[in-house]
N, C-alpha and C positions, 0 to 999 in steps of 0.2 A: 664226807667221802672217807671210806676206811683206808688205812695205810696199806701199801703193798706188802703182802706176806711172803717171807722167804724162809725156806727150810734149808738149814745147813747140815749136810750129812757127811761126817768124817769121823773115823775112829780115834783120831788124835784130839784130845780135849784142848790142847794148846792152839791148834789150828781153828777149832770151833770158836774159841775165845777171840782170836784175831778177827775172824769173819764177823762175829757179832759186834765187836767193838767198832770195826770199820763201817758197818752198815747201819747200826742203830743210830749213829750220829747223823745219818742222812734221812732219818724218819721212817725207815723200814721196820716192819714187825718181824722179829727173828724167832724161829723155833729151831730145835736141834735134834739130831738123831746120831747114834753112835755106831750103827751097823745097818746093813741092807734091810733086815726085817723091820727094825724100828722105823726106817725111812718109809717103807711101803705102808706100814700101819698109820704113820702120821699123815701121809698123802690121802689115804682113804678116809681118815677121820676129819681132816681140816681143809683139804684142797688148797694148798698154798699156790701163790701165783708163780713162784720161781723156786727151782731146786738147785742148790749148789751141791754137786754130787762127786764125792771122792770115788775113783774107780777101784781102789784097792782097800776093801773093807772086809771084815770077818763075817762069817755066817752066810750072808748073801752079798756078793760083790756088786760093784756099780753096773757092770754090763748086765747082770741078771736083773737088777732093778729096772734098767731101761727096757729090757725084754718084757718084764711084767707090766710096765706102764703102757706098753702098746696094746695090751689086752684089756685094760681097764675102760669102763664106760664112763661117760660124764666128763667134766672139765679136768684137764691135766696140766701140771705146771710146765712152764718152759724150763729147760735144763741146761745149765752150764756145768761141764765136767771139770774136775780137778785132776790133773795127771802129773806123774813124775816128769821132771825135765827131760826132754828128748823122746818122750813116748808118743811120737807122732802116729804110728800105726794104730795104737789104742785109741787115740783121739779121733782119728778118721772113722774107725769102726763105731765109736760112740755117736758121731754125727749121723751115721747111716741108721742108727737105732733111734734117732729122734732128738739127740742133743743139738742145741743151736749154736753153741760155742764151747771152747775149752780154754782153760788157763793152766799154764805150766807152773808147778811149784818150784821154788818159793814164790809166792805172789805178794806184791806190795798192796797196801790198802788203796792207793791211787788207781792202780791197774784194775783191782777188783771192783771198785766203785764205777769206773768207766765201763767195764764189761757189763755190769748189771744194768746201768742206765741204757746202754746201747741195745741190749737184748729186750728190755721192756718196751723200748720205743718201736721196735721193728714189727711189721705185720706178720701174721702167721703164714708160713709157706708149706707147700706140699712136701712130704718126705721123699727123698730120692729113692728110686726103685732099686731092688737087689738083683745082682746078676754075677755071682762069684764065678771066676774063671781062673784056672791055674796058668803058670808061665814063669820063665826065668826072668831075672831083673831087666837086662837090656832088651830082651824080646818083649817083655811086658810093657816097658816104656814106649817101645816102637809101636806096638799095637794100640796102646792108649792114644797116641797121636793120630793114628789112622781112624780110630773110633771117634775122636773129637772132630775130625774133619767131616764126618758124615752125621754129626750131631747125635751120636749114640753115647750120651753122657753116662748112662748106667754102666755100659760095658767098659768105658774108659776108666771109670772109678774102680770097677772090679779089677782091671788090669793093674792099677796102681796099688791096690791092696795086696794083690798077688806079688807085686814087685817088693813091697815092704816085707812080706813074709819070707821071700826068697833071699833077700839081702838087706840086713839092717844098715842103712846108709843114709846119712843126712846130706843129700846131694841137691845142688841147685836145680837140676832138670826135674827131679822128682817133686820138689816143692812147687816149682813153677806150674807143672801140669795140675797139681792139686788146686792151685789158685784158679786156673782156667775153669776147672770143673765147678768150683764153688761160685765163681762169677756167673757161669751159665745157669746156676740155680738161684741167682740173684741174692746170694748170701755175701753181700759186699764186704762185710767186716772180715769174714773168714778168707775171702779172696785176697784182701789187702794183707792179712796176716801171713799167708803163705808166699805171696810175692815178696814180702819183706824177708821171710826166712830164706828164700832163694838168693836174695841179694846179700844177705849176711853170710850165707854159705860160700858165695863166690861174688865178690864185689864187682867183678868184670863181666858177670853173666848178663848179656844183652837182652835176651827175651824177657826176663823178669823186670828189667829196667823199663822196657817198652810197655809191658802190661801194667806196671805200677803207674806209669805216666798216663795211660788210658783211663785207669780208675780215677786218678786225680782230676783229669779233664772232665770226666762224667760228673763228678761231684761239684766241680767249680763252675763249669760252663753248661752242663746239662747234655753235652754231646761230645763225641770224639771221633776223629777220622783215623785214629790208630787202630789197625787190625790186631787181632789176637796173635801173639808170637809163641810158636811151639818149639822152636830151635832147629828142627831138622831141615827146614827150608825157609826162604824169606817169606814173611807174611805178605799176603796179597789178596786179591778178590776171591781166590779159591780157598782161603783159609777158613777157620772155624765160623760156622754160621751162628752169629750171636748178635743180639741187638746192641748197638753202640750208642743208644740214646737212653738215658736214665729217666724212668717215669717220675 
C-alpha cells in the first residue's frame, strides 16, 4: 500500500520545512510548492491525496488555487488551508470553495498532525451551495438565525460572510452561528472548532456551551437531546431542524 501523499504549498521555506519534518515522521510522502502556479502544476502532475495550502502566496494565491481546483477533472486532493491568525472570514470563504479544514498560523506539529489525520479519516461531503447576500453586521446575524430556523443553510452562511465583510469582529455570536452551519453540513471538526472559538471569545456565552455539549454527547453516546442554541430565543422544538443522532 502506497503512503499518503501530501503537497505542502507555502512561499515560506521555513514553514515548508516545519510541515515536512512534522509529517514525514508519520510516514507521509511530502512534496512542496512555493507558489500557486507550482501548486497547480504539481496537482496536475502527481494527484496528491492532501494539499496543505497557504492562502497568501505570490503569482497565484490560495483562493485562486481553490477556484482552479473546482474546474479540474479527475481526482482532487482534500485541502487544509493555512491562514494568518484571526483570518476567519478568509477561512470560511476557503471552506466554501472546497477546503475541508483550516489551521491558523503559527501551527504546532501536534496540531498539524491531528488535523491531517482527522481530514484523511473523514468521508467526502458535498460542497455547500453559494448564495452571497449583502447586509450589515447585526442585521446579517439576525437574518442568519432566521435562515437557520427554516434550514436554509446556504443563505445563513452567506449572511455570516456578509457580516464578516461589514465588521471585522471576533464575537461569540458570530462563531457560534458558524459552528451551527458546519454542524448542519456534518463537518463535525469545524463545528467543534467554532463552538470552541465562541467560548474563548466569551467564556460565559451560553449558546456555544450548549452546542459544544451536544457535540460531545453525539460523539460519546451517539445521540443528544440538546437542541441547537442560536442565542436570540430559548432552544426548543421549533429551533433548527437538524439531526441529533450521529450516524
